[in-house]
N, CA and C atoms of all chains as a GROMACS GRO file, in nm:
protein
  426
    1MET      N    1  -6.480  -2.131   9.221
    1MET     CA    2  -6.537  -1.990   9.272
    1MET      C    3  -6.729  -1.935   9.254
    2SER      N    4  -6.808  -1.953   9.327
    2SER     CA    5  -6.965  -1.915   9.330
    2SER      C    6  -6.969  -1.770   9.298
    3LEU      N    7  -7.070  -1.728   9.205
    3LEU     CA    8  -7.097  -1.604   9.155
    3LEU      C    9  -7.115  -1.490   9.277
    4ARG      N   10  -7.238  -1.584   9.408
    4ARG     CA   11  -7.206  -1.502   9.519
    4ARG      C   12  -7.053  -1.481   9.584
    5VAL      N   13  -6.969  -1.542   9.546
    5VAL     CA   14  -6.858  -1.516   9.656
    5VAL      C   15  -6.804  -1.422   9.554
    6LYS      N   16  -6.784  -1.445   9.462
    6LYS     CA   17  -6.711  -1.332   9.372
    6LYS      C   18  -6.736  -1.205   9.386
    7PHE      N   19  -6.938  -1.173   9.388
    7PHE     CA   20  -6.997  -1.071   9.418
    7PHE      C   21  -6.921  -0.992   9.500
    8GLY      N   22  -6.900  -1.064   9.652
    8GLY     CA   23  -6.876  -1.060   9.777
    8GLY      C   24  -6.752  -0.989   9.785
    9LEU      N   25  -6.644  -1.073   9.720
    9LEU     CA   26  -6.519  -1.029   9.705
    9LEU      C   27  -6.490  -0.865   9.647
   10VAL      N   28  -6.579  -0.890   9.515
   10VAL     CA   29  -6.552  -0.690   9.484
   10VAL      C   30  -6.614  -0.614   9.561
   11VAL      N   31  -6.733  -0.648   9.631
   11VAL     CA   32  -6.799  -0.506   9.709
   11VAL      C   33  -6.679  -0.513   9.853
   12LYS      N   34  -6.601  -0.640   9.894
   12LYS     CA   35  -6.494  -0.611   9.986
   12LYS      C   36  -6.419  -0.479   9.948
   13ALA      N   37  -6.359  -0.589   9.842
   13ALA     CA   38  -6.244  -0.521   9.786
   13ALA      C   39  -6.276  -0.369   9.763
   14LEU      N   40  -6.381  -0.304   9.730
   14LEU     CA   41  -6.441  -0.145   9.669
   14LEU      C   42  -6.479  -0.076   9.797
   15ARG      N   43  -6.483  -0.158   9.903
   15ARG     CA   44  -6.547  -0.118  10.044
   15ARG      C   45  -6.408  -0.079  10.085
   16LYS      N   46  -6.306  -0.150  10.109
   16LYS     CA   47  -6.157  -0.153  10.156
   16LYS      C   48  -6.090  -0.018  10.097
   17GLU      N   49  -6.107   0.011   9.945
   17GLU     CA   50  -6.066   0.100   9.856
   17GLU      C   51  -6.108   0.216   9.924
   18GLN      N   52  -6.210   0.231   9.988
   18GLN     CA   53  -6.259   0.386  10.016
   18GLN      C   54  -6.267   0.358  10.159
   19LYS      N   55  -6.148   0.282  10.199
   19LYS     CA   56  -6.179   0.303  10.382
   19LYS      C   57  -6.286   0.293  10.470
   20LEU      N   58  -6.409   0.235  10.400
   20LEU     CA   59  -6.529   0.245  10.476
   20LEU      C   60  -6.559   0.069  10.565
   21SER      N   61  -6.578   0.091  10.692
   21SER     CA   62  -6.619  -0.023  10.780
   21SER      C   63  -6.780  -0.046  10.690
   22GLN      N   64  -6.767  -0.237  10.748
   22GLN     CA   65  -6.869  -0.283  10.696
   22GLN      C   66  -7.027  -0.206  10.731
   23GLU      N   67  -6.990  -0.154  10.837
   23GLU     CA   68  -7.109  -0.048  10.936
   23GLU      C   69  -7.128   0.079  10.845
   24GLU      N   70  -7.006   0.140  10.822
   24GLU     CA   71  -7.063   0.294  10.723
   24GLU      C   72  -7.096   0.242  10.618
   25LEU      N   73  -7.056   0.152  10.499
   25LEU     CA   74  -7.130   0.092  10.419
   25LEU      C   75  -7.263   0.076  10.429
   26ALA      N   76  -7.308   0.005  10.520
   26ALA     CA   77  -7.435  -0.044  10.552
   26ALA      C   78  -7.534   0.057  10.579
   27GLU      N   79  -7.465   0.178  10.656
   27GLU     CA   80  -7.532   0.291  10.670
   27GLU      C   81  -7.563   0.373  10.504
   28LYS      N   82  -7.439   0.384  10.456
   28LYS     CA   83  -7.465   0.454  10.315
   28LYS      C   84  -7.570   0.404  10.234
   29ALA      N   85  -7.581   0.266  10.200
   29ALA     CA   86  -7.657   0.162  10.153
   29ALA      C   87  -7.791   0.159  10.207
   30GLY      N   88  -7.805   0.178  10.318
   30GLY     CA   89  -7.953   0.192  10.401
   30GLY      C   90  -7.990   0.016  10.443
   31LEU      N   91  -7.828  -0.029  10.436
   31LEU     CA   92  -7.916  -0.177  10.456
   31LEU      C   93  -7.840  -0.250  10.612
   32HIS      N   94  -7.818  -0.349  10.652
   32HIS     CA   95  -7.821  -0.387  10.775
   32HIS      C   96  -7.680  -0.403  10.780
   33ARG      N   97  -7.560  -0.418  10.872
   33ARG     CA   98  -7.475  -0.399  10.922
   33ARG      C   99  -7.447  -0.589  10.872
   34THR      N  100  -7.537  -0.664  10.917
   34THR     CA  101  -7.468  -0.826  10.916
   34THR      C  102  -7.530  -0.864  10.773
   35TYR      N  103  -7.596  -0.790  10.698
   35TYR     CA  104  -7.622  -0.813  10.549
   35TYR      C  105  -7.505  -0.814  10.474
   36ILE      N  106  -7.439  -0.642  10.492
   36ILE     CA  107  -7.309  -0.648  10.442
   36ILE      C  108  -7.226  -0.774  10.424
   37GLY      N  109  -7.186  -0.798  10.576
   37GLY     CA  110  -7.136  -0.930  10.600
   37GLY      C  111  -7.111  -1.031  10.548
   38MET      N  112  -7.292  -1.062  10.520
   38MET     CA  113  -7.274  -1.181  10.482
   38MET      C  114  -7.282  -1.174  10.327
   39ILE      N  115  -7.294  -1.079  10.247
   39ILE     CA  116  -7.294  -1.042  10.100
   39ILE      C  117  -7.156  -1.082  10.069
   40GLU      N  118  -7.055  -1.009  10.154
   40GLU     CA  119  -6.917  -1.012  10.155
   40GLU      C  120  -6.854  -1.140  10.191
   41ARG      N  121  -6.946  -1.236  10.244
   41ARG     CA  122  -6.890  -1.382  10.292
   41ARG      C  123  -6.957  -1.469  10.152
   42GLY      N  124  -7.026  -1.440  10.061
   42GLY     CA  125  -7.064  -1.507   9.924
   42GLY      C  126  -7.204  -1.588   9.988
   43GLU      N  127  -7.283  -1.499  10.130
   43GLU     CA  128  -7.378  -1.621  10.175
   43GLU      C  129  -7.519  -1.533  10.163
   44LYS      N  130  -7.521  -1.456  10.002
   44LYS     CA  131  -7.631  -1.401  10.017
   44LYS      C  132  -7.675  -1.386   9.843
   45ASN      N  133  -7.750  -1.426   9.823
   45ASN     CA  134  -7.818  -1.411   9.655
   45ASN      C  135  -7.875  -1.300   9.649
   46VAL      N  136  -7.777  -1.193   9.603
   46VAL     CA  137  -7.858  -1.057   9.645
   46VAL      C  138  -7.972  -0.977   9.491
   47THR      N  139  -8.014  -0.898   9.564
   47THR     CA  140  -8.136  -0.904   9.443
   47THR      C  141  -8.079  -0.732   9.376
   48LEU      N  142  -8.156  -0.740   9.258
   48LEU     CA  143  -8.139  -0.612   9.218
   48LEU      C  144  -8.098  -0.478   9.263
   49GLU      N  145  -8.190  -0.477   9.316
   49GLU     CA  146  -8.230  -0.339   9.411
   49GLU      C  147  -8.116  -0.286   9.486
   50ASN      N  148  -8.071  -0.426   9.600
   50ASN     CA  149  -7.975  -0.396   9.686
   50ASN      C  150  -7.811  -0.421   9.593
   51ILE      N  151  -7.871  -0.453   9.519
   51ILE     CA  152  -7.663  -0.443   9.424
   51ILE      C  153  -7.679  -0.290   9.384
   52HIS      N  154  -7.817  -0.229   9.347
   52HIS     CA  155  -7.782  -0.079   9.319
   52HIS      C  156  -7.774   0.028   9.416
   53LYS      N  157  -7.851  -0.007   9.533
   53LYS     CA  158  -7.781   0.041   9.673
   53LYS      C  159  -7.674   0.019   9.698
   54ILE      N  160  -7.594  -0.112   9.670
   54ILE     CA  161  -7.481  -0.101   9.720
   54ILE      C  162  -7.370  -0.044   9.624
   55SER      N  163  -7.382  -0.041   9.500
   55SER     CA  164  -7.311   0.002   9.382
   55SER      C  165  -7.292   0.197   9.440
   56GLN      N  166  -7.438   0.198   9.433
   56GLN     CA  167  -7.432   0.394   9.472
   56GLN      C  168  -7.353   0.430   9.614
   57ALA      N  169  -7.354   0.325   9.682
   57ALA     CA  170  -7.299   0.361   9.814
   57ALA      C  171  -7.181   0.343   9.802
   58LEU      N  172  -7.136   0.290   9.736
   58LEU     CA  173  -6.972   0.244   9.646
   58LEU      C  174  -6.927   0.358   9.584
   59ASN      N  175  -7.030   0.419   9.553
   59ASN     CA  176  -7.037   0.557   9.406
   59ASN      C  177  -6.945   0.487   9.304
   60VAL      N  178  -6.983   0.357   9.256
   60VAL     CA  179  -6.951   0.322   9.122
   60VAL      C  180  -7.102   0.276   9.026
   61SER      N  181  -7.080   0.269   8.916
   61SER     CA  182  -7.198   0.241   8.819
   61SER      C  183  -7.222   0.105   8.855
   62LEU      N  184  -7.353   0.036   8.806
   62LEU     CA  185  -7.323  -0.125   8.806
   62LEU      C  186  -7.235  -0.184   8.694
   63PRO      N  187  -7.234  -0.098   8.559
   63PRO     CA  188  -7.123  -0.203   8.532
   63PRO      C  189  -7.009  -0.210   8.566
   64VAL      N  190  -6.925  -0.089   8.633
   64VAL     CA  191  -6.785  -0.099   8.656
   64VAL      C  192  -6.765  -0.168   8.776
   65LEU      N  193  -6.875  -0.208   8.901
   65LEU     CA  194  -6.909  -0.316   8.962
   65LEU      C  195  -6.903  -0.441   8.949
   66PHE      N  196  -6.966  -0.445   8.791
   66PHE     CA  197  -6.961  -0.609   8.753
   66PHE      C  198  -6.847  -0.625   8.674
   67SER      N  199  -6.766  -0.487   8.652
   67SER     CA  200  -6.670  -0.537   8.545
   67SER      C  201  -6.478  -0.584   8.647
   68ARG      N  202  -6.574  -0.538   8.755
   68ARG     CA  203  -6.429  -0.585   8.887
   68ARG      C  204  -6.463  -0.753   8.898
   69MET      N  205  -6.558  -0.787   8.829
   69MET     CA  206  -6.582  -0.945   8.856
   69MET      C  207  -6.528  -1.036   8.801
   70PRO      N  208  -6.442  -1.138   8.851
   70PRO     CA  209  -6.378  -1.199   8.759
   70PRO      C  210  -6.489  -1.288   8.665
   71GLU      N  211  -6.516  -1.323   8.558
   71GLU     CA  212  -6.579  -1.419   8.441
   71GLU      C  213  -6.615  -1.561   8.537
   72MET      N  214  -8.852   0.641   8.609
   72MET     CA  215  -8.825   0.483   8.610
   72MET      C  216  -8.788   0.409   8.706
   73SER      N  217  -8.827   0.295   8.751
   73SER     CA  218  -8.756   0.193   8.854
   73SER      C  219  -8.650   0.148   8.796
   74LEU      N  220  -8.550   0.089   8.906
   74LEU     CA  221  -8.451   0.021   8.811
   74LEU      C  222  -8.496  -0.131   8.798
   75ARG      N  223  -8.630  -0.190   8.853
   75ARG     CA  224  -8.669  -0.308   8.753
   75ARG      C  225  -8.725  -0.234   8.643
   76VAL      N  226  -8.850  -0.188   8.605
   76VAL     CA  227  -8.843  -0.130   8.476
   76VAL      C  228  -8.704  -0.136   8.354
   77LYS      N  229  -8.642  -0.054   8.412
   77LYS     CA  230  -8.516  -0.057   8.329
   77LYS      C  231  -8.436  -0.168   8.286
   78PHE      N  232  -8.466  -0.224   8.394
   78PHE     CA  233  -8.385  -0.386   8.389
   78PHE      C  234  -8.468  -0.445   8.277
   79GLY      N  235  -8.595  -0.428   8.296
   79GLY     CA  236  -8.687  -0.534   8.229
   79GLY      C  237  -8.661  -0.477   8.056
   80LEU      N  238  -8.661  -0.362   8.046
   80LEU     CA  239  -8.637  -0.309   7.919
   80LEU      C  240  -8.489  -0.351   7.847
   81VAL      N  241  -8.427  -0.330   7.938
   81VAL     CA  242  -8.320  -0.384   7.860
   81VAL      C  243  -8.311  -0.563   7.847
   82VAL      N  244  -8.323  -0.672   7.890
   82VAL     CA  245  -8.336  -0.772   7.865
   82VAL      C  246  -8.409  -0.782   7.778
   83LYS      N  247  -8.564  -0.742   7.716
   83LYS     CA  248  -8.645  -0.742   7.628
   83LYS      C  249  -8.570  -0.692   7.494
   84ALA      N  250  -8.512  -0.586   7.504
   84ALA     CA  251  -8.435  -0.535   7.397
   84ALA      C  252  -8.295  -0.628   7.375
   85LEU      N  253  -8.231  -0.681   7.450
   85LEU     CA  254  -8.103  -0.792   7.393
   85LEU      C  255  -8.194  -0.925   7.371
   86ARG      N  256  -8.355  -0.948   7.413
   86ARG     CA  257  -8.404  -1.065   7.366
   86ARG      C  258  -8.429  -1.052   7.218
   87LYS      N  259  -8.473  -0.914   7.173
   87LYS     CA  260  -8.561  -0.897   7.077
   87LYS      C  261  -8.435  -0.899   6.962
   88GLU      N  262  -8.319  -0.789   7.011
   88GLU     CA  263  -8.224  -0.792   6.922
   88GLU      C  264  -8.160  -0.968   6.854
   89GLN      N  265  -8.178  -1.075   6.936
   89GLN     CA  266  -8.141  -1.202   6.920
   89GLN      C  267  -8.245  -1.284   6.862
   90LYS      N  268  -8.326  -1.188   6.812
   90LYS     CA  269  -8.506  -1.277   6.770
   90LYS      C  270  -8.513  -1.401   6.858
   91LEU      N  271  -8.520  -1.398   7.018
   91LEU     CA  272  -8.504  -1.475   7.064
   91LEU      C  273  -8.715  -1.475   7.095
   92SER      N  274  -8.783  -1.525   7.119
   92SER     CA  275  -8.893  -1.531   7.202
   92SER      C  276  -8.875  -1.526   7.343
   93GLN      N  277  -8.973  -1.520   7.395
   93GLN     CA  278  -8.970  -1.523   7.570
   93GLN      C  279  -8.897  -1.633   7.617
   94GLU      N  280  -8.992  -1.752   7.497
   94GLU     CA  281  -8.984  -1.909   7.572
   94GLU      C  282  -8.849  -2.001   7.562
   95GLU      N  283  -8.799  -1.861   7.444
   95GLU     CA  284  -8.667  -1.926   7.386
   95GLU      C  285  -8.565  -1.886   7.516
   96LEU      N  286  -8.569  -1.747   7.567
   96LEU     CA  287  -8.482  -1.722   7.636
   96LEU      C  288  -8.490  -1.787   7.772
   97ALA      N  289  -8.633  -1.792   7.827
   97ALA     CA  290  -8.604  -1.848   7.922
   97ALA      C  291  -8.548  -2.017   7.906
   98GLU      N  292  -8.574  -2.093   7.771
   98GLU     CA  293  -8.530  -2.237   7.791
   98GLU      C  294  -8.370  -2.212   7.757
   99LYS      N  295  -8.317  -2.134   7.750
   99LYS     CA  296  -8.145  -2.093   7.737
   99LYS      C  297  -8.143  -2.110   7.894
  100ALA      N  298  -8.205  -1.973   7.968
  100ALA     CA  299  -8.169  -1.946   8.078
  100ALA      C  300  -8.197  -2.052   8.221
  101GLY      N  301  -8.231  -2.133   8.202
  101GLY     CA  302  -8.299  -2.232   8.316
  101GLY      C  303  -8.422  -2.165   8.362
  102LEU      N  304  -8.530  -2.088   8.317
  102LEU     CA  305  -8.608  -1.992   8.413
  102LEU      C  306  -8.747  -2.023   8.363
  103HIS      N  307  -8.817  -2.028   8.376
  103HIS     CA  308  -8.971  -2.016   8.346
  103HIS      C  309  -9.059  -1.933   8.258
  104ARG      N  310  -9.095  -1.927   8.194
  104ARG     CA  311  -9.141  -1.836   8.065
  104ARG      C  312  -9.212  -1.711   8.105
  105THR      N  313  -9.298  -1.720   8.192
  105THR     CA  314  -9.398  -1.642   8.268
  105THR      C  315  -9.318  -1.556   8.359
  106TYR      N  316  -9.173  -1.608   8.474
  106TYR     CA  317  -9.059  -1.519   8.508
  106TYR      C  318  -9.004  -1.403   8.416
  107ILE      N  319  -8.974  -1.477   8.330
  107ILE     CA  320  -8.933  -1.398   8.213
  107ILE      C  321  -8.980  -1.257   8.182
  108GLY      N  322  -9.109  -1.269   8.110
  108GLY     CA  323  -9.240  -1.195   8.114
  108GLY      C  324  -9.258  -1.096   8.209
  109MET      N  325  -9.231  -1.151   8.310
  109MET     CA  326  -9.284  -1.076   8.497
  109MET      C  327  -9.141  -0.965   8.452
  110ILE      N  328  -8.985  -0.983   8.477
  110ILE     CA  329  -8.897  -0.953   8.483
  110ILE      C  330  -8.875  -0.868   8.352
  111GLU      N  331  -8.945  -0.847   8.222
  111GLU     CA  332  -8.958  -0.802   8.130
  111GLU      C  333  -9.060  -0.655   8.194
  112ARG      N  334  -9.159  -0.703   8.233
  112ARG     CA  335  -9.216  -0.575   8.248
  112ARG      C  336  -9.196  -0.510   8.419
  113GLY      N  337  -9.054  -0.518   8.467
  113GLY     CA  338  -9.025  -0.457   8.540
  113GLY      C  339  -9.117  -0.523   8.662
  114GLU      N  340  -9.135  -0.614   8.683
  114GLU     CA  341  -9.243  -0.662   8.813
  114GLU      C  342  -9.152  -0.746   8.897
  115LYS      N  343  -9.023  -0.758   8.867
  115LYS     CA  344  -8.979  -0.871   8.972
  115LYS      C  345  -8.814  -0.765   8.972
  116ASN      N  346  -8.799  -0.848   9.127
  116ASN     CA  347  -8.680  -0.742   9.208
  116ASN      C  348  -8.572  -0.881   9.166
  117VAL      N  349  -8.534  -0.894   9.072
  117VAL     CA  350  -8.440  -1.023   9.015
  117VAL      C  351  -8.291  -1.039   9.106
  118THR      N  352  -8.268  -1.183   9.132
  118THR     CA  353  -8.206  -1.191   9.234
  118THR      C  354  -8.055  -1.218   9.122
  119LEU      N  355  -7.891  -1.188   9.168
  119LEU     CA  356  -7.777  -1.180   9.089
  119LEU      C  357  -7.799  -1.333   9.019
  120GLU      N  358  -7.806  -1.417   9.043
  120GLU     CA  359  -7.804  -1.592   9.000
  120GLU      C  360  -7.911  -1.558   8.899
  121ASN      N  361  -7.999  -1.494   8.857
  121ASN     CA  362  -8.074  -1.517   8.766
  121ASN      C  363  -8.081  -1.426   8.668
  122ILE      N  364  -7.996  -1.301   8.714
  122ILE     CA  365  -7.944  -1.230   8.628
  122ILE      C  366  -7.833  -1.233   8.555
  123HIS      N  367  -7.744  -1.348   8.643
  123HIS     CA  368  -7.618  -1.394   8.574
  123HIS      C  369  -7.655  -1.519   8.449
  124LYS      N  370  -7.793  -1.567   8.472
  124LYS     CA  371  -7.861  -1.697   8.396
  124LYS      C  372  -7.902  -1.627   8.278
  125ILE      N  373  -7.957  -1.520   8.303
  125ILE     CA  374  -8.029  -1.401   8.172
  125ILE      C  375  -7.910  -1.365   8.097
  126SER      N  376  -7.810  -1.287   8.170
  126SER     CA  377  -7.687  -1.246   8.069
  126SER      C  378  -7.626  -1.360   8.009
  127GLN      N  379  -7.600  -1.473   8.053
  127GLN     CA  380  -7.526  -1.601   7.983
  127GLN      C  381  -7.634  -1.614   7.852
  128ALA      N  382  -7.752  -1.642   7.895
  128ALA     CA  383  -7.815  -1.654   7.764
  128ALA      C  384  -7.856  -1.563   7.687
  129LEU      N  385  -7.824  -1.478   7.703
  129LEU     CA  386  -7.798  -1.358   7.593
  129LEU      C  387  -7.673  -1.325   7.520
  130ASN      N  388  -7.635  -1.417   7.552
  130ASN     CA  389  -7.471  -1.398   7.560
  130ASN      C  390  -7.360  -1.267   7.559
  131VAL      N  391  -7.430  -1.209   7.670
  131VAL     CA  392  -7.384  -1.048   7.712
  131VAL      C  393  -7.313  -1.074   7.844
  132SER      N  394  -7.177  -0.984   7.894
  132SER     CA  395  -7.167  -1.041   8.010
  132SER      C  396  -7.190  -0.917   8.081
  133LEU      N  397  -7.265  -0.935   8.226
  133LEU     CA  398  -7.295  -0.833   8.358
  133LEU      C  399  -7.262  -0.715   8.318
  134PRO      N  400  -7.124  -0.645   8.279
  134PRO     CA  401  -7.111  -0.542   8.232
  134PRO      C  402  -7.159  -0.454   8.176
  135VAL      N  403  -7.151  -0.540   8.061
  135VAL     CA  404  -7.218  -0.506   7.906
  135VAL      C  405  -7.345  -0.495   7.924
  136LEU      N  406  -7.480  -0.601   7.959
  136LEU     CA  407  -7.588  -0.584   8.050
  136LEU      C  408  -7.603  -0.467   8.099
  137PHE      N  409  -7.525  -0.421   8.189
  137PHE     CA  410  -7.568  -0.322   8.286
  137PHE      C  411  -7.512  -0.224   8.210
  138SER      N  412  -7.432  -0.196   8.140
  138SER     CA  413  -7.428  -0.060   8.052
  138SER      C  414  -7.546  -0.017   7.949
  139ARG      N  415  -7.625  -0.105   7.957
  139ARG     CA  416  -7.754  -0.080   7.842
  139ARG      C  417  -7.841  -0.006   7.911
  140MET      N  418  -7.824  -0.007   8.088
  140MET     CA  419  -7.947   0.061   8.175
  140MET      C  420  -7.908   0.177   8.172
  141PRO      N  421  -7.995   0.251   8.103
  141PRO     CA  422  -7.985   0.403   8.142
  141PRO      C  423  -7.989   0.450   8.300
  142GLU      N  424  -7.893   0.524   8.346
  142GLU     CA  425  -7.830   0.552   8.482
  142GLU      C  426  -7.964   0.608   8.573
   0.00000   0.00000   0.00000
Protein backbone atom coordinates (compact mmCIF):
# COMPACT_ATOMS: atom_id res chain seq x y z
CA MET A 1 0.00 0.00 0.00
CA SER A 2 1.50 3.35 -0.99
CA LEU A 3 2.27 6.10 1.52
CA ARG A 4 -0.34 8.37 -0.07
CA VAL A 5 -3.04 5.69 0.25
CA LYS A 6 -2.08 4.98 3.88
CA PHE A 7 -2.25 8.70 4.68
CA GLY A 8 -5.61 9.01 2.93
CA LEU A 9 -7.05 6.12 4.93
CA VAL A 10 -5.93 7.72 8.22
CA VAL A 11 -7.50 11.08 7.28
CA LYS A 12 -10.75 9.32 6.31
CA ALA A 13 -10.82 7.24 9.54
CA LEU A 14 -10.19 10.29 11.75
CA ARG A 15 -12.77 12.33 9.83
CA LYS A 16 -15.43 9.60 10.24
CA GLU A 17 -14.60 9.19 13.94
CA GLN A 18 -15.53 12.83 14.32
CA LYS A 19 -18.63 12.42 12.12
CA LEU A 20 -17.44 15.10 9.72
CA SER A 21 -18.33 15.11 6.03
CA GLN A 22 -15.54 15.81 3.52
CA GLU A 23 -17.14 19.21 3.02
CA GLU A 24 -17.03 19.99 6.76
CA LEU A 25 -13.40 18.85 7.08
CA ALA A 26 -12.44 20.89 3.99
CA GLU A 27 -14.08 23.98 5.42
CA LYS A 28 -12.38 23.54 8.81
CA ALA A 29 -9.02 22.97 7.13
CA GLY A 30 -9.41 25.81 4.65
CA LEU A 31 -9.02 23.40 1.75
CA HIS A 32 -11.27 22.46 -1.17
CA ARG A 33 -13.68 19.54 -0.74
CA THR A 34 -12.48 17.83 -3.92
CA TYR A 35 -8.91 18.09 -2.62
CA ILE A 36 -9.93 16.28 0.60
CA GLY A 37 -11.56 13.58 -1.54
CA MET A 38 -8.40 13.17 -3.62
CA ILE A 39 -6.25 12.99 -0.45
CA GLU A 40 -8.51 10.29 1.04
CA ARG A 41 -8.25 8.27 -2.20
CA GLY A 42 -4.45 8.48 -2.04
CA GLU A 43 -4.24 10.61 -5.17
CA LYS A 44 -2.25 13.47 -3.62
CA ASN A 45 1.32 13.83 -2.39
CA VAL A 46 0.24 16.25 0.30
CA THR A 47 2.52 19.05 1.47
CA LEU A 48 3.63 19.66 5.06
CA GLU A 49 1.44 22.75 5.42
CA ASN A 50 -1.69 21.00 4.16
CA ILE A 51 -0.94 18.00 6.39
CA HIS A 52 -0.80 20.45 9.30
CA LYS A 53 -4.05 22.16 8.28
CA ILE A 54 -5.76 18.76 8.16
CA SER A 55 -4.33 17.64 11.52
CA GLN A 56 -5.52 20.87 13.16
CA ALA A 57 -8.97 20.52 11.55
CA LEU A 58 -9.15 16.97 12.93
CA ASN A 59 -7.91 18.16 16.36
CA VAL A 60 -4.99 15.72 16.37
CA SER A 61 -1.29 16.53 16.63
CA LEU A 62 1.03 15.55 13.78
CA PRO A 63 2.63 12.76 15.88
CA VAL A 64 -0.80 11.31 16.66
CA LEU A 65 -1.89 11.57 13.02
CA PHE A 66 1.21 9.70 11.83
CA SER A 67 1.08 7.15 14.64
CA ARG A 68 -2.25 6.02 13.15
CA MET A 69 -0.48 5.24 9.86
CA PRO A 70 0.64 1.63 9.41
CA GLU A 71 4.45 1.50 8.84
CA MET B 1 8.24 30.39 13.83
CA SER B 2 6.76 28.92 10.67
CA LEU B 3 5.98 25.24 10.25
CA ARG B 4 8.60 24.95 7.50
CA VAL B 5 11.28 26.46 9.74
CA LYS B 6 10.32 24.18 12.66
CA PHE B 7 10.49 21.14 10.37
CA GLY B 8 13.87 22.25 9.02
CA LEU B 9 15.29 22.64 12.50
CA VAL B 10 14.18 19.12 13.44
CA VAL B 11 15.74 17.61 10.30
CA LYS B 12 18.99 19.48 11.01
CA ALA B 13 19.06 18.43 14.68
CA LEU B 14 18.41 14.76 13.84
CA ARG B 15 21.01 14.85 11.04
CA LYS B 16 23.65 16.32 13.38
CA GLU B 17 22.82 13.81 16.12
CA GLN B 18 23.74 11.14 13.61
CA LYS B 19 26.85 13.04 12.50
CA LEU B 20 25.67 13.11 8.91
CA SER B 21 26.57 15.88 6.47
CA GLN B 22 23.79 17.34 4.30
CA GLU B 23 25.39 15.46 1.41
CA GLU B 24 25.27 12.13 3.28
CA LEU B 25 21.66 12.66 4.32
CA ALA B 26 20.71 13.65 0.76
CA GLU B 27 22.34 10.51 -0.63
CA LYS B 28 20.63 8.26 1.94
CA ALA B 29 17.27 9.91 1.24
CA GLY B 30 17.67 9.92 -2.53
CA LEU B 31 17.31 13.68 -2.61
CA HIS B 32 19.58 16.51 -3.81
CA ARG B 33 21.97 18.11 -1.31
CA THR B 34 20.77 21.62 -2.12
CA TYR B 35 17.20 20.47 -1.49
CA ILE B 36 18.20 19.23 2.00
CA GLY B 37 19.83 22.62 2.65
CA MET B 38 16.65 24.46 1.58
CA ILE B 39 14.51 22.19 3.80
CA GLU B 40 16.76 22.84 6.81
CA ARG B 41 16.51 26.60 6.21
CA GLY B 42 12.72 26.34 6.13
CA GLU B 43 12.51 27.32 2.49
CA LYS B 44 10.54 24.28 1.33
CA ASN B 45 6.95 23.12 1.86
CA VAL B 46 8.03 19.49 1.79
CA THR B 47 5.75 16.78 0.43
CA LEU B 48 4.64 13.67 2.32
CA GLU B 49 6.82 11.37 0.23
CA ASN B 50 9.96 13.46 0.74
CA ILE B 51 9.19 13.75 4.47
CA HIS B 52 9.04 9.95 4.53
CA LYS B 53 12.31 9.58 2.58
CA ILE B 54 14.01 11.91 5.08
CA SER B 55 12.58 10.11 8.12
CA GLN B 56 13.76 6.76 6.76
CA ALA B 57 17.22 8.18 5.97
CA LEU B 58 17.37 9.49 9.56
CA ASN B 59 16.13 6.11 10.92
CA VAL B 60 13.20 7.69 12.75
CA SER B 61 9.51 6.98 12.30
CA LEU B 62 7.19 9.78 11.17
CA PRO B 63 5.58 10.03 14.64
CA VAL B 64 9.02 10.39 16.26
CA LEU B 65 10.12 12.97 13.68
CA PHE B 66 7.02 15.09 14.31
CA SER B 67 7.14 14.63 18.09
CA ARG B 68 10.47 16.50 17.96
CA MET B 69 8.70 19.49 16.38
CA PRO B 70 7.58 22.22 18.80
CA GLU B 71 3.78 22.75 18.54
